[in-house]
C-alpha positions as CSV (number, residue, x, y, z in Angstrom):
1,M,121.0,221.0,31.2
2,L,120.3,217.5,29.9
3,A,123.7,216.0,30.9
4,F,123.1,216.3,34.6
5,P,119.8,214.5,34.8
6,A,121.1,211.8,32.5
7,L,124.2,211.3,34.8
8,L,121.9,211.3,37.8
9,L,119.6,208.7,36.3
10,T,122.7,206.6,35.4
11,G,124.0,206.8,38.9
12,Y,120.6,205.9,40.4
13,G,120.4,203.0,37.9
14,S,123.7,201.6,39.1
15,L,122.7,202.0,42.7
16,F,119.4,200.2,42.0
17,T,121.2,197.3,40.3
18,I,123.6,196.9,43.2
19,I,120.7,196.9,45.7
20,L,118.7,194.5,43.6
21,A,121.7,192.2,43.3
22,S,122.2,192.3,47.1
23,V,118.5,191.5,47.7
24,N,118.7,188.6,45.3
25,S,121.8,187.3,46.9
26,A,120.2,187.6,50.3
27,D,117.0,185.8,49.1
28,G,119.2,183.0,47.7
29,V,121.0,182.5,51.0
30,S,117.6,182.7,52.8
31,A,116.1,180.2,50.4
32,Q,119.0,177.8,50.9
33,A,118.8,178.2,54.7
34,T,115.0,177.6,54.5
35,T,115.4,174.5,52.3
36,S,118.2,173.1,54.6
37,W,116.1,173.8,57.7
38,G,113.0,172.2,56.1
39,R,115.0,169.1,55.1
40,E,116.4,168.8,58.7
41,R,112.9,169.1,60.1
42,V,111.6,166.4,57.8
43,E,114.5,164.1,58.8
44,W,113.9,164.8,62.5
45,R,110.2,164.0,62.1
46,T,111.0,160.8,60.3
47,M,113.5,159.8,63.0
48,R,111.0,160.6,65.7
49,R,108.3,158.7,63.9
50,T,110.6,155.7,63.5
51,H,111.6,155.9,67.2
52,L,107.9,156.0,68.3
53,K,107.1,153.0,66.1
54,Q,110.0,151.0,67.6
55,Q,108.8,152.0,71.1
56,Q,105.3,151.0,70.4
57,S,106.4,147.7,68.9
58,S,108.5,147.1,72.1
59,L,105.6,147.9,74.3
60,M,103.3,145.7,72.3
61,Q,105.7,142.8,72.7
62,Q,106.1,143.4,76.4
63,R,102.4,143.7,77.1
64,A,101.7,140.5,75.0
65,R,104.3,138.6,77.1
66,I,102.7,139.8,80.3
67,D,99.3,138.7,79.0
68,H,100.8,135.3,78.0
69,E,102.3,134.7,81.4
70,E,99.1,135.6,83.3
71,R,97.0,133.4,81.1
72,A,99.5,130.5,81.2
73,I,99.1,130.5,85.0
74,A,95.4,130.3,84.5
75,L,95.8,127.3,82.2
76,Q,97.9,125.6,84.9
77,L,95.1,126.1,87.4
78,S,92.3,124.9,85.1
79,G,94.5,122.0,84.0
80,M,94.5,120.6,87.6
81,M,90.9,119.6,87.2
82,P,90.1,118.9,83.5
83,E,86.7,117.7,82.5
84,S,86.2,114.0,81.7
85,A,86.3,113.4,78.0
86,P,82.8,114.2,76.6
87,S,80.7,112.1,74.2
88,S,79.3,113.6,71.1
89,R,76.0,114.2,73.0
90,T,77.6,116.1,75.9
91,F,80.2,118.1,73.9
92,D,77.9,121.1,73.3
93,S,77.2,121.7,76.9
94,L,80.9,121.4,77.7
95,V,81.7,124.1,75.1
96,H,79.0,126.4,76.4
97,D,80.3,126.2,80.0
98,W,84.0,126.5,79.3
99,A,83.6,129.3,76.8
100,R,82.2,131.5,79.6
101,S,84.4,130.3,82.4
102,D,87.2,132.8,81.9
103,Q,86.0,136.4,81.8
104,T,89.4,137.8,80.6
105,I,89.4,135.6,77.5
106,L,85.7,136.2,76.8
107,D,86.3,140.0,77.0
108,Y,89.3,139.8,74.7
109,L,87.6,137.8,72.0
110,L,84.0,139.0,72.4
111,P,84.0,142.4,74.0
112,V,80.8,144.0,75.1
113,G,80.0,147.5,73.6
114,R,82.6,149.1,71.3
115,A,85.4,147.0,69.9
116,S,88.8,148.3,68.9
117,K,90.9,147.6,65.8
118,E,94.0,147.1,68.0
119,I,95.0,143.5,68.6
120,G,96.4,144.4,72.0
121,R,92.8,145.3,73.2
122,N,90.7,142.6,71.5
123,W,90.5,140.3,68.5
124,A,91.2,141.9,65.2
125,P,91.4,140.4,61.7
126,R,94.9,141.7,61.1
127,A,97.8,143.4,62.8
128,G,100.9,145.3,61.7
129,S,101.5,146.8,58.2
130,C,98.8,144.8,56.3
131,V,97.3,146.2,53.1
132,F,94.9,144.9,50.6
133,S,96.5,144.1,47.3
134,S,95.1,143.2,43.9
135,N,98.5,142.2,42.6
136,C,98.8,138.8,44.2
137,W,99.7,135.3,43.0
138,C,96.8,133.1,42.0
139,Y,98.0,130.2,44.3
140,F,100.1,129.7,47.4
141,V,103.8,130.5,46.9
142,V,106.8,130.5,49.2
143,G,107.6,134.1,50.3
144,S,105.4,137.1,49.9
145,Q,102.0,136.6,48.2
146,D,102.5,140.1,46.6
147,K,103.9,139.9,43.0
148,G,105.6,143.3,43.4
149,V,107.6,142.1,46.4
150,N,108.0,138.5,45.2
151,P,108.2,138.6,41.4
152,R,109.6,135.1,41.1
153,G,107.0,133.5,43.5
154,S,105.8,131.2,40.8
155,D,109.2,129.4,40.9
156,R,108.1,127.7,44.1
157,C,104.3,127.3,44.2
158,E,102.0,124.6,45.5
159,N,100.6,122.0,43.1
160,R,97.4,120.7,44.5
161,T,96.2,118.7,41.5
162,G,98.0,115.5,42.6
163,Y,100.5,115.6,39.7
164,R,104.1,116.5,39.6
165,A,105.5,119.2,37.3
166,D,106.6,116.5,34.8
167,G,103.1,115.1,34.6
168,S,103.6,112.0,36.7
169,R,101.2,111.1,39.5
170,D,102.3,112.0,43.0
171,T,101.2,109.3,45.5
172,S,103.1,110.6,48.5
173,L,101.2,111.3,51.7
174,G,102.3,114.9,52.1
175,Y,101.1,118.1,53.7
176,H,98.3,118.2,51.2
177,E,97.4,114.9,49.6
178,G,99.3,114.9,46.3
179,S,100.9,118.3,46.7
180,V,104.5,119.3,45.8
181,L,106.5,122.4,45.2
182,Q,106.8,123.2,41.6
183,N,107.2,126.0,39.0
184,C,103.7,127.3,38.2
185,T,104.7,129.9,35.6
186,A,103.1,128.1,32.8
187,G,99.9,127.4,34.8
188,E,99.4,131.0,35.5
189,Q,98.6,131.7,31.9
190,W,95.5,129.6,31.9
191,K,94.4,129.1,35.5
192,P,91.5,131.4,36.3
193,C,91.9,133.1,39.7
194,R,91.0,136.2,41.7
195,A,94.4,137.6,42.5
196,K,93.6,139.6,45.6
197,C,95.1,139.2,49.1
198,T,96.0,140.7,52.4
199,T,99.8,141.3,52.5
200,G,102.4,143.3,54.3
201,R,104.3,144.0,51.0
202,G,107.6,143.1,52.8
203,S,106.7,144.5,56.2
204,A,105.5,142.6,59.3
205,C,101.8,141.6,58.9
206,L,99.5,139.1,60.6
207,Y,96.0,138.3,59.5
208,T,93.4,135.5,60.1
209,M,90.1,134.2,58.7
210,M,89.4,132.6,62.1
211,R,86.5,134.5,63.6
212,P,86.3,135.2,67.4
213,A,83.5,132.6,68.1
214,K,85.6,129.9,66.3
215,L,88.8,130.8,68.2
216,L,86.9,130.8,71.5
217,S,85.6,127.3,70.7
218,V,89.1,126.1,70.2
219,I,90.3,127.7,73.5
220,A,87.3,126.5,75.5
221,I,87.8,122.9,74.4
222,A,91.5,123.1,75.0
223,R,91.0,124.4,78.6
224,A,88.4,121.8,79.3
225,A,90.8,119.1,78.3
226,G,93.7,120.5,80.4
227,V,95.6,121.5,77.3
228,T,98.6,123.9,77.6
229,H,100.2,123.3,74.2
230,I,98.7,123.9,70.7
231,V,100.3,122.5,67.6
232,E,99.0,124.3,64.5
233,E,99.5,122.6,61.2
234,G,98.9,125.4,58.7
235,R,100.0,128.9,59.8
236,A,98.8,130.9,56.9
237,G,98.4,134.5,58.1
238,G,99.8,133.7,61.6
239,L,97.3,135.7,63.7
240,S,95.5,132.7,65.1
241,A,98.9,131.3,66.4
242,Y,99.6,134.7,67.9
243,I,96.3,134.9,69.7
244,Y,96.6,131.4,71.1
245,W,100.0,132.3,72.5
246,R,98.9,135.6,73.9
247,L,96.1,133.9,75.7
248,G,98.5,131.6,77.5
249,F,99.2,128.6,75.4
250,N,102.6,127.4,74.2
251,V,102.4,127.2,70.4
252,T,104.1,125.2,67.7
253,S,103.2,126.6,64.3
254,I,103.9,124.5,61.2
255,E,103.7,125.8,57.6
256,Y,104.4,124.2,54.3
257,M,104.4,127.5,52.3
258,P,105.7,130.1,54.8
259,I,104.9,133.8,54.1
260,D,107.8,136.2,54.7
261,E,105.7,139.0,56.3
262,V,104.1,136.6,58.7
263,G,107.4,135.1,59.8
264,K,108.8,138.6,60.3
265,A,105.9,139.6,62.5
266,L,105.9,136.5,64.7
267,E,109.7,136.8,65.2
268,T,109.3,140.4,66.4
269,W,106.1,140.2,68.5
270,A,106.0,136.6,69.7
271,P,109.5,135.1,69.5
272,A,108.4,132.4,72.0
273,I,106.2,130.7,69.3
274,T,108.1,127.7,67.8
275,R,107.9,128.0,64.0
276,L,108.6,125.0,61.8
277,D,108.5,125.1,58.0
278,G,108.0,121.9,56.1
279,D,105.7,118.9,55.6
280,G,103.2,118.6,58.4
281,H,102.7,114.9,57.9
282,L,106.3,114.5,58.9
283,L,106.7,117.3,61.4
284,V,103.6,116.8,63.6
285,P,104.5,113.3,64.7
286,R,108.0,114.4,65.2
287,V,106.9,117.3,67.5
288,I,104.6,115.0,69.5
289,R,107.5,112.4,69.9
290,D,110.1,115.0,70.9
291,I,108.0,116.8,73.6
292,G,107.5,113.6,75.5
293,P,104.3,111.8,76.7
294,K,103.5,114.2,79.6
295,L,103.3,117.3,77.5
296,A,101.8,115.4,74.5
297,A,98.9,114.5,76.8
298,K,98.3,118.2,77.2
299,T,98.4,119.0,73.5
300,L,95.7,120.0,71.0
301,V,96.6,119.5,67.3
302,I,94.9,121.7,64.6
303,F,94.9,120.4,61.0
304,D,94.5,123.3,58.7
305,G,96.8,122.1,56.0
306,E,96.0,118.4,55.6
307,K,92.2,118.2,55.4
308,R,89.6,115.9,57.0
309,K,89.9,112.2,56.1
310,S,93.4,112.7,54.6
311,A,94.6,114.3,57.8
312,F,92.8,111.7,60.0
313,R,94.3,108.8,58.2
314,N,97.7,110.1,57.3
315,T,98.7,112.0,60.5
316,W,96.1,111.9,63.2
317,S,96.1,108.1,63.3
318,L,99.8,108.3,64.2
319,I,99.4,110.5,67.2
320,R,95.8,110.1,68.4
321,S,96.5,107.9,71.4
322,R,99.1,110.4,72.8
323,V,97.3,113.8,72.5
324,A,94.2,115.3,74.1
325,V,92.3,116.7,71.1
326,G,92.4,116.9,67.3
327,A,90.8,119.8,65.4
328,F,90.0,119.5,61.7
329,D,89.4,122.9,60.0
330,D,87.2,123.4,57.0
331,S,85.3,120.3,58.1
332,N,82.0,121.5,56.7
333,V,83.3,120.6,53.3
334,G,83.0,117.1,54.6
335,L,79.2,117.4,54.3
336,V,79.7,116.3,50.6
337,P,81.5,113.1,49.6
338,D,85.2,113.2,49.1
339,R,86.0,112.5,45.5
340,N,89.3,110.6,46.0
341,L,88.4,108.5,49.0
342,T,85.5,106.3,50.1
343,G,82.7,108.5,48.9
344,E,81.3,109.1,52.4
345,N,81.4,112.6,54.0
346,F,83.6,113.4,57.0
347,H,80.8,113.4,59.5
348,D,79.7,109.9,58.5
349,F,83.3,108.8,58.5
350,L,83.7,109.9,62.1
351,E,80.5,108.2,63.1
352,R,81.6,105.0,61.5
353,Q,84.9,105.2,63.4
354,G,83.0,105.6,66.7
355,E,84.6,109.0,67.5
356,A,83.3,111.5,70.0
357,W,83.2,114.8,68.0
358,W,81.7,118.3,67.9
359,E,81.6,120.9,65.1
360,T,81.2,124.7,65.0
361,N,78.0,124.8,63.0
362,Y,74.5,126.3,63.3
363,T,73.0,123.0,64.7
364,N,75.0,123.4,67.9
365,A,73.5,125.9,70.4
366,A,76.8,126.6,72.2
367,F,78.4,127.9,69.0
368,T,75.4,129.9,67.7
369,G,75.3,131.6,71.1
370,L,79.0,132.7,70.7
371,V,78.3,133.9,67.1
372,G,75.5,136.1,68.5
373,L,78.1,137.9,70.7
374,Q,80.1,139.2,67.7
375,G,77.9,142.2,67.2
376,P,80.5,144.9,68.0
377,Y,82.7,143.6,65.2
378,Y,79.9,143.8,62.6
379,D,79.6,147.5,63.3
380,L,83.3,148.1,63.4
381,Y,84.1,146.5,60.0
382,A,80.9,147.2,58.2
383,K,82.6,149.4,55.5
384,E,85.7,147.3,55.1
385,K,84.7,145.4,52.0
386,Q,88.1,145.6,50.5
387,F,89.5,143.3,53.3
388,Q,86.5,141.0,52.9
389,V,86.0,141.2,56.7
390,R,82.3,141.8,56.9
391,D,81.4,139.3,54.2
392,N,83.6,136.6,55.8
393,F,81.9,136.8,59.1
394,A,79.6,134.4,57.3
395,S,82.5,132.0,57.5
396,N,81.4,131.3,61.0
397,Y,79.3,128.6,59.4
398,A,81.0,128.3,56.0
399,D,84.4,127.3,57.4
400,A,83.5,125.1,60.3
401,I,86.0,123.2,62.5
402,T,85.5,119.7,63.9
403,F,87.0,118.6,67.3
404,V,87.7,114.9,67.9
405,V,88.6,113.5,71.4
406,G,92.1,112.1,71.6
407,G,93.3,109.1,73.6
408,A,95.0,111.3,76.3
409,W,91.9,113.2,77.2
410,K,90.9,111.5,80.4
411,R,90.6,112.4,84.1
412,S,92.8,110.9,86.7
413,E,91.3,111.0,90.2
414,A,94.4,109.8,92.0
415,S,96.0,113.2,92.5
416,R,92.9,115.3,93.0
417,T,93.1,115.5,96.8
418,G,92.3,118.6,98.7
419,R,95.8,118.9,100.0
420,T,97.3,118.8,96.5
421,H,94.7,121.2,95.2
422,L,95.7,123.7,98.0
423,K,99.4,123.4,97.3
424,V,98.9,124.1,93.6
425,R,96.7,127.1,94.4
426,Q,99.4,128.5,96.6
427,K,102.1,128.0,94.0
428,V,99.9,129.5,91.2
429,K,99.2,132.6,93.4
430,K,102.9,133.0,94.1
431,E,103.8,132.9,90.4
432,L,101.0,135.3,89.5
433,N,102.3,137.8,92.1
434,K,105.8,137.5,90.6
435,V,104.4,138.2,87.1
436,R,102.5,141.3,88.3
437,H,105.6,142.5,90.2
438,D,107.7,142.2,87.0
439,A,105.0,143.9,85.0
440,R,105.0,146.9,87.4
441,R,108.7,147.2,87.2
442,A,108.7,147.1,83.4
443,M,106.1,149.8,83.3
444,A,108.0,152.0,85.6
445,Q,110.9,152.3,83.1
446,P,111.3,155.8,81.6
447,G,110.3,156.5,78.1
448,H,107.0,154.8,78.0
449,G,105.1,158.1,77.5
450,Q,101.3,158.0,77.2
451,L,101.4,154.2,76.4
452,K,102.5,153.5,80.0
453,K,99.1,154.5,81.4
454,Q,97.3,152.5,78.8
455,Q,99.4,149.4,79.6
456,A,98.9,149.9,83.3
457,S,95.1,150.1,83.0
458,T,95.1,147.0,80.8
459,T,97.2,145.0,83.2
460,R,95.0,146.0,86.1
461,G,91.9,145.1,84.1
462,S,93.2,141.6,83.4
463,G,94.3,141.1,87.0
464,S,90.8,141.6,88.3
465,T,89.9,138.1,87.1
466,W,92.2,136.7,89.8
467,A,90.3,138.2,92.8
468,W,88.9,134.8,93.7
469,L,92.4,133.4,94.3
470,G,92.6,135.3,97.5
């Protein structure tokens, strides 16, 4: 009686073991299939995300090119009738009028209402894959400013003390007075610094400390002088060069200590910008000589590497007679005497030289009026203390820029006849229609997705400025 139930239980046990083994085997296959399917799905999503980023980058570049071409035509038109070179007394009213003379530029730099963080819509302090890093070099280095990306950055850093690495005095008139590339490894151990920066950590990144009111001042004066070409000595984060180009100017950007992520971004988004790396004291005169007298007369040179009197004496004096305007950034530092020169401040120096000049500071009504229009940005970046955006809006006054009239800024009345004016208007209108036609064709290409509508509306919006041409 006991043998049969025992046999029966043994049989059921074997059957249960077989079933359990089958279930486990099926679960294993299912788990492997699920894992494989999940991996393929992740890979597909990654590929799709990469494709969308490439598509967005291509559209960003295309839309920027269209904006550049439209604004370049506007510069041609405004350049037909440049203002007479102003005196120091009349400079402020000139900036006030020209800053408001082009509604498209005004809306881009100082939008009314809500502002966007997209550089394609309006000014922004950065673009691309920028992040805030606390692991940066204490001084300017060649390559990335981030130590994780550029661990040997101290091998090529900037010595701004006026001494060479071997301790000898450097008396050359270089990009910065007394600056050379040297190995700063030893100096890092004792030099106090705040090693924080905005960086792309190897990816494309543009950023700027130039606030909208300051950029608009540069553009207003350039347009008043009939300028179509801007030479920027001191590229740094590269975004100011990109904005000048996007708003219609041809740009030559020079940098003594080039940043890898900035070069990568400009090469991708604005390949038409001419980038030169090296000593600005040598490169700026060479650029002005090579472009010829006609284009040089329509050039504004920004000194943001060499500073104030050093820039004026070492480089500006070599090109002054051939260009329209010189702009000297960080000129408010000139309110105190320079230690290594004559002891007088930059403003007094300009007055003694008899220069016609104007500065972006709180004593000039035209500039304070533009600063008052930056409200939408204060709200947008109120919480971004890590990028120092909100605090550095105070740099509207702390980092002023001074403009000096060049020898080529003058008005020739000989060619300003009504017949010539009409011919140029007709030519400009024809070129503008061609730009719009090419833009419509480009936007009609398949694959633009939702961004196509956004670009179309943007192009139509910028075109409304041209209604008066008809």
